[in-house]
PQR file of N, CA, C, O and H, with PARSE charges and radii, in Angstrom:
ATOM      1  N   MET A   1      10.880  17.218  21.348 -0.4000 1.5000
ATOM      2  CA  MET A   1      10.843  18.654  21.279 -0.0000 2.0000
ATOM      3  C   MET A   1       9.487  19.130  20.741  0.5500 1.7000
ATOM      4  O   MET A   1       8.893  20.064  21.281 -0.5500 1.4000
ATOM      5  N   ALA A   2       9.014  18.496  19.695 -0.4000 1.5000
ATOM      6  CA  ALA A   2       7.719  18.888  19.124 -0.0000 2.0000
ATOM      7  C   ALA A   2       6.600  18.671  20.140  0.5500 1.7000
ATOM      8  O   ALA A   2       5.698  19.500  20.262 -0.5500 1.4000
ATOM      9  H   ALA A   2       9.497  17.738  19.256  0.4000 1.0000
ATOM     10  N   LYS A   3       6.658  17.562  20.864 -0.4000 1.5000
ATOM     11  CA  LYS A   3       5.641  17.272  21.880 -0.0000 2.0000
ATOM     12  C   LYS A   3       5.665  18.329  22.994  0.5500 1.7000
ATOM     13  O   LYS A   3       4.614  18.774  23.456 -0.5500 1.4000
ATOM     14  H   LYS A   3       7.390  16.888  20.765  0.4000 1.0000
ATOM     15  N   LYS A   4       6.871  18.724  23.421 -0.4000 1.5000
ATOM     16  CA  LYS A   4       7.000  19.746  24.465 -0.0000 2.0000
ATOM     17  C   LYS A   4       6.440  21.093  24.008  0.5500 1.7000
ATOM     18  O   LYS A   4       5.974  21.887  24.825 -0.5500 1.4000
ATOM     19  H   LYS A   4       7.725  18.362  23.046  0.4000 1.0000
ATOM     20  N   GLN A   5       6.488  21.346  22.695 -0.4000 1.5000
ATOM     21  CA  GLN A   5       5.958  22.595  22.136 -0.0000 2.0000
ATOM     22  C   GLN A   5       4.455  22.515  21.898  0.5500 1.7000
ATOM     23  O   GLN A   5       3.852  23.456  21.383 -0.5500 1.4000
ATOM     24  H   GLN A   5       6.866  20.702  22.031  0.4000 1.0000
ATOM     25  N   GLY A   6       3.851  21.385  22.276 -0.4000 1.5000
ATOM     26  CA  GLY A   6       2.404  21.234  22.132 -0.0000 2.0000
ATOM     27  C   GLY A   6       1.961  20.861  20.731  0.5500 1.7000
ATOM     28  O   GLY A   6       0.777  20.963  20.410 -0.5500 1.4000
ATOM     29  H   GLY A   6       4.341  20.620  22.694  0.4000 1.0000
ATOM     30  N   LYS A   7       2.887  20.433  19.896 -0.4000 1.5000
ATOM     31  CA  LYS A   7       2.536  20.057  18.521 -0.0000 2.0000
ATOM     32  C   LYS A   7       2.029  18.622  18.499  0.5500 1.7000
ATOM     33  O   LYS A   7       2.499  17.767  19.249 -0.5500 1.4000
ATOM     34  H   LYS A   7       3.849  20.351  20.157  0.4000 1.0000
ATOM     35  N   ARG A   8       1.076  18.382  17.637 -0.4000 1.5000
ATOM     36  CA  ARG A   8       0.513  17.045  17.469 -0.0000 2.0000
ATOM     37  C   ARG A   8       1.404  16.260  16.509  0.5500 1.7000
ATOM     38  O   ARG A   8       1.795  16.770  15.459 -0.5500 1.4000
ATOM     39  H   ARG A   8       0.694  19.077  17.027  0.4000 1.0000
ATOM     40  N   ILE A   9       1.717  15.036  16.868 -0.4000 1.5000
ATOM     41  CA  ILE A   9       2.547  14.173  16.020 -0.0000 2.0000
ATOM     42  C   ILE A   9       1.618  13.225  15.268  0.5500 1.7000
ATOM     43  O   ILE A   9       0.815  12.519  15.876 -0.5500 1.4000
ATOM     44  H   ILE A   9       1.399  14.622  17.721  0.4000 1.0000
ATOM     45  N   ILE A  10       1.732  13.216  13.943 -0.4000 1.5000
ATOM     46  CA  ILE A  10       0.892  12.381  13.096 -0.0000 2.0000
ATOM     47  C   ILE A  10       1.771  11.355  12.390  0.5500 1.7000
ATOM     48  O   ILE A  10       2.761  11.707  11.749 -0.5500 1.4000
ATOM     49  H   ILE A  10       2.385  13.791  13.449  0.4000 1.0000
ATOM     50  N   PHE A  11       1.400  10.089  12.515 -0.4000 1.5000
ATOM     51  CA  PHE A  11       2.113   9.000  11.855 -0.0000 2.0000
ATOM     52  C   PHE A  11       1.361   8.645  10.575  0.5500 1.7000
ATOM     53  O   PHE A  11       0.139   8.495  10.597 -0.5500 1.4000
ATOM     54  H   PHE A  11       0.596   9.803  13.037  0.4000 1.0000
ATOM     55  N   THR A  12       2.077   8.511   9.461 -0.4000 1.5000
ATOM     56  CA  THR A  12       1.445   8.183   8.186 -0.0000 2.0000
ATOM     57  C   THR A  12       2.083   6.940   7.581  0.5500 1.7000
ATOM     58  O   THR A  12       3.244   6.625   7.841 -0.5500 1.4000
ATOM     59  H   THR A  12       3.069   8.633   9.443  0.4000 1.0000
ATOM     60  N   ASP A  13       1.298   6.245   6.770 -0.4000 1.5000
ATOM     61  CA  ASP A  13       1.808   5.084   6.045 -0.0000 2.0000
ATOM     62  C   ASP A  13       0.866   4.780   4.893  0.5500 1.7000
ATOM     63  O   ASP A  13      -0.276   5.239   4.866 -0.5500 1.4000
ATOM     64  H   ASP A  13       0.355   6.501   6.558  0.4000 1.0000
ATOM     65  N   GLU A  14       1.364   3.998   3.941 -0.4000 1.5000
ATOM     66  CA  GLU A  14       0.588   3.577   2.781 -0.0000 2.0000
ATOM     67  C   GLU A  14       0.315   2.082   2.875  0.5500 1.7000
ATOM     68  O   GLU A  14       1.165   1.312   3.323 -0.5500 1.4000
ATOM     69  H   GLU A  14       2.292   3.625   3.963  0.4000 1.0000
ATOM     70  N   ALA A  15      -0.869   1.682   2.451 -0.4000 1.5000
ATOM     71  CA  ALA A  15      -1.215   0.261   2.367 -0.0000 2.0000
ATOM     72  C   ALA A  15      -1.869   0.008   1.017  0.5500 1.7000
ATOM     73  O   ALA A  15      -2.594   0.857   0.499 -0.5500 1.4000
ATOM     74  H   ALA A  15      -1.559   2.307   2.087  0.4000 1.0000
ATOM     75  N   MET A  16      -1.609  -1.161   0.452 -0.4000 1.5000
ATOM     76  CA  MET A  16      -2.211  -1.556  -0.824 -0.0000 2.0000
ATOM     77  C   MET A  16      -3.246  -2.649  -0.570  0.5500 1.7000
ATOM     78  O   MET A  16      -3.019  -3.563   0.222 -0.5500 1.4000
ATOM     79  H   MET A  16      -1.020  -1.851   0.872  0.4000 1.0000
ATOM     80  N   PHE A  17      -4.374  -2.543  -1.249 -0.4000 1.5000
ATOM     81  CA  PHE A  17      -5.421  -3.550  -1.171 -0.0000 2.0000
ATOM     82  C   PHE A  17      -5.722  -4.036  -2.578  0.5500 1.7000
ATOM     83  O   PHE A  17      -5.909  -3.232  -3.491 -0.5500 1.4000
ATOM     84  H   PHE A  17      -4.558  -1.801  -1.893  0.4000 1.0000
ATOM     85  N   THR A  18      -5.769  -5.340  -2.753 -0.4000 1.5000
ATOM     86  CA  THR A  18      -6.046  -5.927  -4.057 -0.0000 2.0000
ATOM     87  C   THR A  18      -6.923  -7.159  -3.883  0.5500 1.7000
ATOM     88  O   THR A  18      -6.998  -7.734  -2.797 -0.5500 1.4000
ATOM     89  H   THR A  18      -5.618  -5.994  -2.011  0.4000 1.0000
ATOM     90  N   THR A  19      -7.581  -7.552  -4.959 -0.4000 1.5000
ATOM     91  CA  THR A  19      -8.435  -8.729  -4.901 -0.0000 2.0000
ATOM     92  C   THR A  19      -7.663 -10.006  -5.206  0.5500 1.7000
ATOM     93  O   THR A  19      -8.202 -11.102  -5.055 -0.5500 1.4000
ATOM     94  H   THR A  19      -7.520  -7.084  -5.840  0.4000 1.0000
ATOM     95  N   ALA A  20      -6.421  -9.881  -5.627 -0.4000 1.5000
ATOM     96  CA  ALA A  20      -5.620 -11.053  -5.980 -0.0000 2.0000
ATOM     97  C   ALA A  20      -4.276 -11.004  -5.265  0.5500 1.7000
ATOM     98  O   ALA A  20      -3.731  -9.932  -5.005 -0.5500 1.4000
ATOM     99  H   ALA A  20      -5.983  -8.991  -5.750  0.4000 1.0000
ATOM    100  N   THR A  21      -3.765 -12.164  -4.960 -0.4000 1.5000
ATOM    101  CA  THR A  21      -2.433 -12.275  -4.380 -0.0000 2.0000
ATOM    102  C   THR A  21      -1.574 -13.108  -5.325  0.5500 1.7000
ATOM    103  O   THR A  21      -1.928 -14.240  -5.657 -0.5500 1.4000
ATOM    104  H   THR A  21      -4.208 -13.035  -5.171  0.4000 1.0000
ATOM    105  N   LEU A  22      -0.455 -12.552  -5.753 -0.4000 1.5000
ATOM    106  CA  LEU A  22       0.429 -13.282  -6.655 -0.0000 2.0000
ATOM    107  C   LEU A  22       1.389 -14.138  -5.858  0.5500 1.7000
ATOM    108  O   LEU A  22       1.878 -13.713  -4.811 -0.5500 1.4000
ATOM    109  H   LEU A  22      -0.167 -11.633  -5.484  0.4000 1.0000
ATOM    110  N   PRO A  23       1.666 -15.342  -6.342 -0.5600 1.5000
ATOM    111  CA  PRO A  23       2.640 -16.187  -5.642  0.2800 2.0000
ATOM    112  C   PRO A  23       4.037 -15.599  -5.734  0.5500 1.7000
ATOM    113  O   PRO A  23       4.385 -14.966  -6.731 -0.5500 1.4000
ATOM    114  N   LYS A  24       4.841 -15.808  -4.696 -0.4000 1.5000
ATOM    115  CA  LYS A  24       6.212 -15.303  -4.697 -0.0000 2.0000
ATOM    116  C   LYS A  24       7.161 -16.291  -5.347  0.5500 1.7000
ATOM    117  O   LYS A  24       8.263 -15.925  -5.757 -0.5500 1.4000
ATOM    118  H   LYS A  24       4.558 -16.323  -3.886  0.4000 1.0000
ATOM    119  N   GLU A  25       6.737 -17.542  -5.441 -0.4000 1.5000
ATOM    120  CA  GLU A  25       7.567 -18.571  -6.056 -0.0000 2.0000
ATOM    121  C   GLU A  25       6.708 -19.386  -7.004  0.5500 1.7000
ATOM    122  O   GLU A  25       5.497 -19.497  -6.812 -0.5500 1.4000
ATOM    123  H   GLU A  25       5.842 -17.840  -5.107  0.4000 1.0000
ATOM    124  N   ALA A  26       7.326 -19.951  -8.019 -0.4000 1.5000
ATOM    125  CA  ALA A  26       6.614 -20.814  -8.955 -0.0000 2.0000
ATOM    126  C   ALA A  26       7.560 -21.921  -9.404  0.5500 1.7000
ATOM    127  O   ALA A  26       8.781 -21.771  -9.356 -0.5500 1.4000
ATOM    128  H   ALA A  26       8.310 -19.861  -8.175  0.4000 1.0000
ATOM    129  N   TYR A  27       6.989 -23.014  -9.831 -0.4000 1.5000
ATOM    130  CA  TYR A  27       7.785 -24.157 -10.254 -0.0000 2.0000
ATOM    131  C   TYR A  27       7.287 -24.650 -11.606  0.5500 1.7000
ATOM    132  O   TYR A  27       6.106 -24.522 -11.928 -0.5500 1.4000
ATOM    133  H   TYR A  27       5.997 -23.136  -9.869  0.4000 1.0000
ATOM    134  N   ALA A  28       8.180 -25.204 -12.380 -0.4000 1.5000
ATOM    135  CA  ALA A  28       7.835 -25.799 -13.669 -0.0000 2.0000
ATOM    136  C   ALA A  28       8.666 -27.064 -13.842  0.5500 1.7000
ATOM    137  O   ALA A  28       9.749 -27.207 -13.275 -0.5500 1.4000
ATOM    138  H   ALA A  28       9.139 -25.309 -12.118  0.4000 1.0000
ATOM    139  N   ALA A  29       8.129 -27.966 -14.633 -0.4000 1.5000
ATOM    140  CA  ALA A  29       8.862 -29.197 -14.924 -0.0000 2.0000
ATOM    141  C   ALA A  29      10.101 -28.863 -15.751  0.5500 1.7000
ATOM    142  O   ALA A  29      10.141 -27.829 -16.417 -0.5500 1.4000
ATOM    143  H   ALA A  29       7.249 -27.850 -15.094  0.4000 1.0000
ATOM    144  N   LYS A  30      11.077 -29.703 -15.713 -0.4000 1.5000
ATOM    145  CA  LYS A  30      12.315 -29.493 -16.460 -0.0000 2.0000
ATOM    146  C   LYS A  30      11.994 -29.293 -17.947  0.5500 1.7000
ATOM    147  O   LYS A  30      11.271 -30.085 -18.552 -0.5500 1.4000
ATOM    148  H   LYS A  30      11.045 -30.544 -15.172  0.4000 1.0000
ATOM    149  N   GLY A  31      12.544 -28.226 -18.515 -0.4000 1.5000
ATOM    150  CA  GLY A  31      12.329 -27.920 -19.929 -0.0000 2.0000
ATOM    151  C   GLY A  31      11.070 -27.113 -20.203  0.5500 1.7000
ATOM    152  O   GLY A  31      10.812 -26.775 -21.358 -0.5500 1.4000
ATOM    153  H   GLY A  31      13.132 -27.583 -18.023  0.4000 1.0000
ATOM    154  N   GLU A  32      10.270 -26.789 -19.178 -0.4000 1.5000
ATOM    155  CA  GLU A  32       9.056 -25.988 -19.362 -0.0000 2.0000
ATOM    156  C   GLU A  32       9.247 -24.607 -18.742  0.5500 1.7000
ATOM    157  O   GLU A  32      10.068 -24.434 -17.841 -0.5500 1.4000
ATOM    158  H   GLU A  32      10.480 -27.064 -18.240  0.4000 1.0000
ATOM    159  N   ASN A  33       8.492 -23.631 -19.225 -0.4000 1.5000
ATOM    160  CA  ASN A  33       8.535 -22.273 -18.688 -0.0000 2.0000
ATOM    161  C   ASN A  33       7.488 -22.096 -17.595  0.5500 1.7000
ATOM    162  O   ASN A  33       6.435 -22.733 -17.625 -0.5500 1.4000
ATOM    163  H   ASN A  33       7.825 -23.772 -19.957  0.4000 1.0000
ATOM    164  N   VAL A  34       7.777 -21.243 -16.649 -0.4000 1.5000
ATOM    165  CA  VAL A  34       6.792 -20.875 -15.640 -0.0000 2.0000
ATOM    166  C   VAL A  34       5.842 -19.876 -16.286  0.5500 1.7000
ATOM    167  O   VAL A  34       6.284 -18.939 -16.952 -0.5500 1.4000
ATOM    168  H   VAL A  34       8.632 -20.725 -16.625  0.4000 1.0000
ATOM    169  N   CYS A  35       4.545 -20.069 -16.095 -0.4000 1.5000
ATOM    170  CA  CYS A  35       3.540 -19.180 -16.693 -0.0000 2.0000
ATOM    171  C   CYS A  35       2.808 -18.406 -15.606  0.5500 1.7000
ATOM    172  O   CYS A  35       2.500 -18.941 -14.541 -0.5500 1.4000
ATOM    173  H   CYS A  35       4.187 -20.829 -15.555  0.4000 1.0000
ATOM    174  N   LEU A  36       2.539 -17.154 -15.890 -0.4000 1.5000
ATOM    175  CA  LEU A  36       1.811 -16.284 -14.970 -0.0000 2.0000
ATOM    176  C   LEU A  36       0.442 -16.012 -15.561  0.5500 1.7000
ATOM    177  O   LEU A  36       0.325 -15.686 -16.742 -0.5500 1.4000
ATOM    178  H   LEU A  36       2.789 -16.720 -16.755  0.4000 1.0000
ATOM    179  N   ASN A  37      -0.584 -16.142 -14.753 -0.4000 1.5000
ATOM    180  CA  ASN A  37      -1.933 -15.825 -15.191 -0.0000 2.0000
ATOM    181  C   ASN A  37      -2.041 -14.307 -15.309  0.5500 1.7000
ATOM    182  O   ASN A  37      -2.002 -13.611 -14.295 -0.5500 1.4000
ATOM    183  H   ASN A  37      -0.489 -16.407 -13.794  0.4000 1.0000
ATOM    184  N   GLU A  38      -2.175 -13.784 -16.517 -0.4000 1.5000
ATOM    185  CA  GLU A  38      -2.179 -12.329 -16.742 -0.0000 2.0000
ATOM    186  C   GLU A  38      -3.356 -11.641 -16.068  0.5500 1.7000
ATOM    187  O   GLU A  38      -3.257 -10.471 -15.698 -0.5500 1.4000
ATOM    188  H   GLU A  38      -2.206 -14.349 -17.341  0.4000 1.0000
ATOM    189  N   ARG A  39      -4.465 -12.346 -15.905 -0.4000 1.5000
ATOM    190  CA  ARG A  39      -5.609 -11.736 -15.221 -0.0000 2.0000
ATOM    191  C   ARG A  39      -5.260 -11.383 -13.779  0.5500 1.7000
ATOM    192  O   ARG A  39      -5.725 -10.365 -13.266 -0.5500 1.4000
ATOM    193  H   ARG A  39      -4.546 -13.297 -16.205  0.4000 1.0000
ATOM    194  N   LEU A  40      -4.449 -12.205 -13.118 -0.4000 1.5000
ATOM    195  CA  LEU A  40      -4.037 -11.909 -11.743 -0.0000 2.0000
ATOM    196  C   LEU A  40      -3.096 -10.722 -11.691  0.5500 1.7000
ATOM    197  O   LEU A  40      -3.166  -9.917 -10.763 -0.5500 1.4000
ATOM    198  H   LEU A  40      -4.071 -13.032 -13.534  0.4000 1.0000
ATOM    199  N   ALA A  41      -2.209 -10.601 -12.684 -0.4000 1.5000
ATOM    200  CA  ALA A  41      -1.229  -9.518 -12.689 -0.0000 2.0000
ATOM    201  C   ALA A  41      -1.873  -8.160 -12.937  0.5500 1.7000
ATOM    202  O   ALA A  41      -1.318  -7.132 -12.550 -0.5500 1.4000
ATOM    203  H   ALA A  41      -2.153 -11.255 -13.438  0.4000 1.0000
ATOM    204  N   SER A  42      -3.024  -8.147 -13.572 -0.4000 1.5000
ATOM    205  CA  SER A  42      -3.677  -6.871 -13.868 -0.0000 2.0000
ATOM    206  C   SER A  42      -4.941  -6.671 -13.034  0.5500 1.7000
ATOM    207  O   SER A  42      -5.854  -5.958 -13.451 -0.5500 1.4000
ATOM    208  H   SER A  42      -3.475  -8.982 -13.886  0.4000 1.0000
ATOM    209  N   SER A  43      -4.998  -7.294 -11.866 -0.4000 1.5000
ATOM    210  CA  SER A  43      -6.177  -7.149 -11.015 -0.0000 2.0000
ATOM    211  C   SER A  43      -6.233  -5.745 -10.427  0.5500 1.7000
ATOM    212  O   SER A  43      -5.197  -5.104 -10.250 -0.5500 1.4000
ATOM    213  H   SER A  43      -4.256  -7.874 -11.527  0.4000 1.0000
ATOM    214  N   PRO A  44      -7.433  -5.266 -10.126 -0.5600 1.5000
ATOM    215  CA  PRO A  44      -7.560  -3.920  -9.561  0.2800 2.0000
ATOM    216  C   PRO A  44      -6.865  -3.807  -8.198  0.5500 1.7000
ATOM    217  O   PRO A  44      -6.876  -4.746  -7.402 -0.5500 1.4000
ATOM    218  N   ALA A  45      -6.281  -2.676  -7.955 -0.4000 1.5000
ATOM    219  CA  ALA A  45      -5.630  -2.426  -6.667 -0.0000 2.0000
ATOM    220  C   ALA A  45      -5.944  -0.996  -6.236  0.5500 1.7000
ATOM    221  O   ALA A  45      -6.102  -0.099  -7.063 -0.5500 1.4000
ATOM    222  H   ALA A  45      -6.272  -1.914  -8.601  0.4000 1.0000
ATOM    223  N   VAL A  46      -6.029  -0.811  -4.940 -0.4000 1.5000
ATOM    224  CA  VAL A  46      -6.294   0.510  -4.368 -0.0000 2.0000
ATOM    225  C   VAL A  46      -5.227   0.782  -3.317  0.5500 1.7000
ATOM    226  O   VAL A  46      -4.910  -0.086  -2.503 -0.5500 1.4000
ATOM    227  H   VAL A  46      -5.900  -1.540  -4.268  0.4000 1.0000
ATOM    228  N   ALA A  47      -4.679   1.986  -3.338 -0.4000 1.5000
ATOM    229  CA  ALA A  47      -3.701   2.399  -2.338 -0.0000 2.0000
ATOM    230  C   ALA A  47      -4.367   3.385  -1.378  0.5500 1.7000
ATOM    231  O   ALA A  47      -5.160   4.233  -1.787 -0.5500 1.4000
ATOM    232  H   ALA A  47      -4.937   2.691  -3.999  0.4000 1.0000
ATOM    233  N   VAL A  48      -4.030   3.254  -0.105 -0.4000 1.5000
ATOM    234  CA  VAL A  48      -4.582   4.147   0.915 -0.0000 2.0000
ATOM    235  C   VAL A  48      -3.424   4.709   1.731  0.5500 1.7000
ATOM    236  O   VAL A  48      -2.568   3.959   2.200 -0.5500 1.4000
ATOM    237  H   VAL A  48      -3.386   2.565   0.226  0.4000 1.0000
ATOM    238  N   VAL A  49      -3.399   6.016   1.897 -0.4000 1.5000
ATOM    239  CA  VAL A  49      -2.469   6.668   2.815 -0.0000 2.0000
ATOM    240  C   VAL A  49      -3.326   7.219   3.947  0.5500 1.7000
ATOM    241  O   VAL A  49      -4.312   7.917   3.710 -0.5500 1.4000
ATOM    242  H   VAL A  49      -4.095   6.626   1.516  0.4000 1.0000
ATOM    243  N   ALA A  50      -2.943   6.901   5.174 -0.4000 1.5000
ATOM    244  CA  ALA A  50      -3.703   7.382   6.323 -0.0000 2.0000
ATOM    245  C   ALA A  50      -2.755   7.999   7.336  0.5500 1.7000
ATOM    246  O   ALA A  50      -1.588   7.616   7.430 -0.5500 1.4000
ATOM    247  H   ALA A  50      -2.142   6.334   5.366  0.4000 1.0000
ATOM    248  N   GLY A  51      -3.267   8.952   8.086 -0.4000 1.5000
ATOM    249  CA  GLY A  51      -2.511   9.580   9.164 -0.0000 2.0000
ATOM    250  C   GLY A  51      -3.259   9.415  10.467  0.5500 1.7000
ATOM    251  O   GLY A  51      -4.466   9.649  10.523 -0.5500 1.4000
ATOM    252  H   GLY A  51      -4.214   9.263   8.010  0.4000 1.0000
ATOM    253  N   VAL A  52      -2.552   9.010  11.530 -0.4000 1.5000
ATOM    254  CA  VAL A  52      -3.174   8.844  12.844 -0.0000 2.0000
ATOM    255  C   VAL A  52      -2.351   9.563  13.906  0.5500 1.7000
ATOM    256  O   VAL A  52      -1.134   9.702  13.783 -0.5500 1.4000
ATOM    257  H   VAL A  52      -1.572   8.819  11.485  0.4000 1.0000
ATOM    258  N   SER A  53      -3.034  10.013  14.940 -0.4000 1.5000
ATOM    259  CA  SER A  53      -2.353  10.643  16.074 -0.0000 2.0000
ATOM    260  C   SER A  53      -2.940  10.090  17.365  0.5500 1.7000
ATOM    261  O   SER A  53      -4.039   9.535  17.370 -0.5500 1.4000
ATOM    262  H   SER A  53      -4.022   9.900  15.039  0.4000 1.0000
ATOM    263  N   ALA A  54      -2.209  10.243  18.447 -0.4000 1.5000
ATOM    264  CA  ALA A  54      -2.683   9.782  19.748 -0.0000 2.0000
ATOM    265  C   ALA A  54      -3.873  10.614  20.215  0.5500 1.7000
ATOM    266  O   ALA A  54      -4.750  10.106  20.913 -0.5500 1.4000
ATOM    267  H   ALA A  54      -1.316  10.693  18.443  0.4000 1.0000
ATOM    268  N   GLU A  55      -3.907  11.886  19.835 -0.4000 1.5000
ATOM    269  CA  GLU A  55      -4.956  12.787  20.309 -0.0000 2.0000
ATOM    270  C   GLU A  55      -6.294  12.577  19.593  0.5500 1.7000
ATOM    271  O   GLU A  55      -7.347  12.589  20.231 -0.5500 1.4000
ATOM    272  H   GLU A  55      -3.194  12.299  19.268  0.4000 1.0000
ATOM    273  N   ARG A  56      -6.256  12.388  18.285 -0.4000 1.5000
ATOM    274  CA  ARG A  56      -7.491  12.346  17.493 -0.0000 2.0000
ATOM    275  C   ARG A  56      -7.763  11.009  16.810  0.5500 1.7000
ATOM    276  O   ARG A  56      -8.838  10.827  16.241 -0.5500 1.4000
ATOM    277  H   ARG A  56      -5.400  12.378  17.767  0.4000 1.0000
ATOM    278  N   GLY A  57      -6.825  10.079  16.851 -0.4000 1.5000
ATOM    279  CA  GLY A  57      -7.016   8.842  16.100 -0.0000 2.0000
ATOM    280  C   GLY A  57      -6.784   9.128  14.621  0.5500 1.7000
ATOM    281  O   GLY A  57      -5.732   9.647  14.246 -0.5500 1.4000
ATOM    282  H   GLY A  57      -5.951  10.227  17.314  0.4000 1.0000
ATOM    283  N   LEU A  58      -7.756   8.793  13.783 -0.4000 1.5000
ATOM    284  CA  LEU A  58      -7.624   9.028  12.344 -0.0000 2.0000
ATOM    285  C   LEU A  58      -7.649  10.520  12.048  0.5500 1.7000
ATOM    286  O   LEU A  58      -8.645  11.194  12.315 -0.5500 1.4000
ATOM    287  H   LEU A  58      -8.610   8.372  14.088  0.4000 1.0000
ATOM    288  N   GLU A  59      -6.568  11.031  11.504 -0.4000 1.5000
ATOM    289  CA  GLU A  59      -6.465  12.459  11.156 -0.0000 2.0000
ATOM    290  C   GLU A  59      -6.956  12.712   9.733  0.5500 1.7000
ATOM    291  O   GLU A  59      -7.517  13.768   9.441 -0.5500 1.4000
ATOM    292  H   GLU A  59      -5.760  10.484  11.287  0.4000 1.0000
ATOM    293  N   GLY A  60      -6.747  11.756   8.867 -0.4000 1.5000
ATOM    294  CA  GLY A  60      -7.167  11.906   7.480 -0.0000 2.0000
ATOM    295  C   GLY A  60      -6.663  10.741   6.656  0.5500 1.7000
ATOM    296  O   GLY A  60      -5.821   9.962   7.100 -0.5500 1.4000
ATOM    297  H   GLY A  60      -6.291  10.898   9.103  0.4000 1.0000
ATOM    298  N   PHE A  61      -7.197  10.635   5.441 -0.4000 1.5000
ATOM    299  CA  PHE A  61      -6.750   9.575   4.559 -0.0000 2.0000
ATOM    300  C   PHE A  61      -6.909   9.999   3.107  0.5500 1.7000
ATOM    301  O   PHE A  61      -7.622  10.954   2.799 -0.5500 1.4000
ATOM    302  H   PHE A  61      -7.882  11.269   5.081  0.4000 1.0000
ATOM    303  N   PHE A  62      -6.234   9.274   2.219 -0.4000 1.5000
ATOM    304  CA  PHE A  62      -6.230   9.543   0.783 -0.0000 2.0000
ATOM    305  C   PHE A  62      -6.290   8.199   0.081  0.5500 1.7000
ATOM    306  O   PHE A  62      -5.485   7.316   0.379 -0.5500 1.4000
ATOM    307  H   PHE A  62      -5.655   8.498   2.469  0.4000 1.0000
ATOM    308  N   ILE A  63      -7.227   8.021  -0.847 -0.4000 1.5000
ATOM    309  CA  ILE A  63      -7.379   6.768  -1.582 -0.0000 2.0000
ATOM    310  C   ILE A  63      -7.117   7.029  -3.055  0.5500 1.7000
ATOM    311  O   ILE A  63      -7.588   8.019  -3.615 -0.5500 1.4000
ATOM    312  H   ILE A  63      -7.881   8.737  -1.089  0.4000 1.0000
ATOM    313  N   LYS A  64      -6.349   6.120  -3.685 -0.4000 1.5000
ATOM    314  CA  LYS A  64      -6.002   6.287  -5.097 -0.0000 2.0000
ATOM    315  C   LYS A  64      -5.954   4.921  -5.765  0.5500 1.7000
ATOM    316  O   LYS A  64      -5.504   3.947  -5.162 -0.5500 1.4000
ATOM    317  H   LYS A  64      -5.966   5.316  -3.230  0.4000 1.0000
ATOM    318  N   ASP A  65      -6.414   4.847  -7.006 -0.4000 1.5000
ATOM    319  CA  ASP A  65      -6.260   3.612  -7.777 -0.0000 2.0000
ATOM    320  C   ASP A  65      -4.786   3.374  -8.029  0.5500 1.7000
ATOM    321  O   ASP A  65      -4.038   4.310  -8.311 -0.5500 1.4000
ATOM    322  H   ASP A  65      -6.779   5.639  -7.496  0.4000 1.0000
ATOM    323  N   ARG A  66      -4.370   2.123  -7.928 -0.4000 1.5000
ATOM    324  CA  ARG A  66      -2.991   1.702  -8.120 -0.0000 2.0000
ATOM    325  C   ARG A  66      -2.094   2.271  -7.008  0.5500 1.7000
ATOM    326  O   ARG A  66      -2.596   2.665  -5.955 -0.5500 1.4000
ATOM    327  H   ARG A  66      -4.978   1.363  -7.699  0.4000 1.0000
ATOM    328  N   SER A  67      -0.812   2.317  -7.226 -0.4000 1.5000
ATOM    329  CA  SER A  67       0.103   2.746  -6.157 -0.0000 2.0000
ATOM    330  C   SER A  67       0.211   4.266  -6.086  0.5500 1.7000
ATOM    331  O   SER A  67      -0.191   4.976  -7.007 -0.5500 1.4000
ATOM    332  H   SER A  67      -0.404   1.998  -8.081  0.4000 1.0000
ATOM    333  N   ILE A  68       0.754   4.742  -4.990 -0.4000 1.5000
ATOM    334  CA  ILE A  68       0.930   6.176  -4.754 -0.0000 2.0000
ATOM    335  C   ILE A  68       2.411   6.498  -4.836  0.5500 1.7000
ATOM    336  O   ILE A  68       3.225   5.904  -4.128 -0.5500 1.4000
ATOM    337  H   ILE A  68       1.081   4.165  -4.241  0.4000 1.0000
ATOM    338  N   ASP A  69       2.757   7.440  -5.701 -0.4000 1.5000
ATOM    339  CA  ASP A  69       4.177   7.835  -5.799 -0.0000 2.0000
ATOM    340  C   ASP A  69       4.499   8.836  -4.706  0.5500 1.7000
ATOM    341  O   ASP A  69       3.609   9.274  -3.977 -0.5500 1.4000
ATOM    342  H   ASP A  69       2.096   7.923  -6.276  0.4000 1.0000
ATOM    343  N   SER A  70       5.765   9.198  -4.591 -0.4000 1.5000
ATOM    344  CA  SER A  70       6.197  10.066  -3.496 -0.0000 2.0000
ATOM    345  C   SER A  70       5.547  11.442  -3.548  0.5500 1.7000
ATOM    346  O   SER A  70       5.263  12.014  -2.496 -0.5500 1.4000
ATOM    347  H   SER A  70       6.488   8.842  -5.184  0.4000 1.0000
ATOM    348  N   ASP A  71       5.301  11.992  -4.731 -0.4000 1.5000
ATOM    349  CA  ASP A  71       4.642  13.303  -4.835 -0.0000 2.0000
ATOM    350  C   ASP A  71       3.231  13.245  -4.292  0.5500 1.7000
ATOM    351  O   ASP A  71       2.814  14.142  -3.559 -0.5500 1.4000
ATOM    352  H   ASP A  71       5.531  11.527  -5.586  0.4000 1.0000
ATOM    353  N   ALA A  72       2.483  12.201  -4.639 -0.4000 1.5000
ATOM    354  CA  ALA A  72       1.110  12.071  -4.141 -0.0000 2.0000
ATOM    355  C   ALA A  72       1.099  11.807  -2.638  0.5500 1.7000
ATOM    356  O   ALA A  72       0.205  12.275  -1.932 -0.5500 1.4000
ATOM    357  H   ALA A  72       2.822  11.473  -5.235  0.4000 1.0000
ATOM    358  N   PHE A  73       2.087  11.059  -2.144 -0.4000 1.5000
ATOM    359  CA  PHE A  73       2.170  10.772  -0.704 -0.0000 2.0000
ATOM    360  C   PHE A  73       2.369  12.062   0.080  0.5500 1.7000
ATOM    361  O   PHE A  73       1.706  12.289   1.092 -0.5500 1.4000
ATOM    362  H   PHE A  73       2.813  10.679  -2.717  0.4000 1.0000
ATOM    363  N   ILE A  74       3.274  12.896  -0.384 -0.4000 1.5000
ATOM    364  CA  ILE A  74       3.556  14.168   0.306 -0.0000 2.0000
ATOM    365  C   ILE A  74       2.350  15.076   0.243  0.5500 1.7000
ATOM    366  O   ILE A  74       2.388  16.191   0.765 -0.5500 1.4000
ATOM    367  H   ILE A  74       3.813  12.711  -1.206  0.4000 1.0000
TER
END
């Protein structure tokens, strides 16, 4: 319906970029604790929200340190 009315449809999404990747699984010997390298857990991260359309390609983008909450996304 929006397309028939001549409205442009823009698709948006968020992506996170970081310099470190944390493992999803870890192992320890029996009786030992699994340890996490704290430097990896606090590595810098940047979130990007971008909008694209078939007519114009990139419509716009927003970059923010750390993650983007729903208010900032809207």
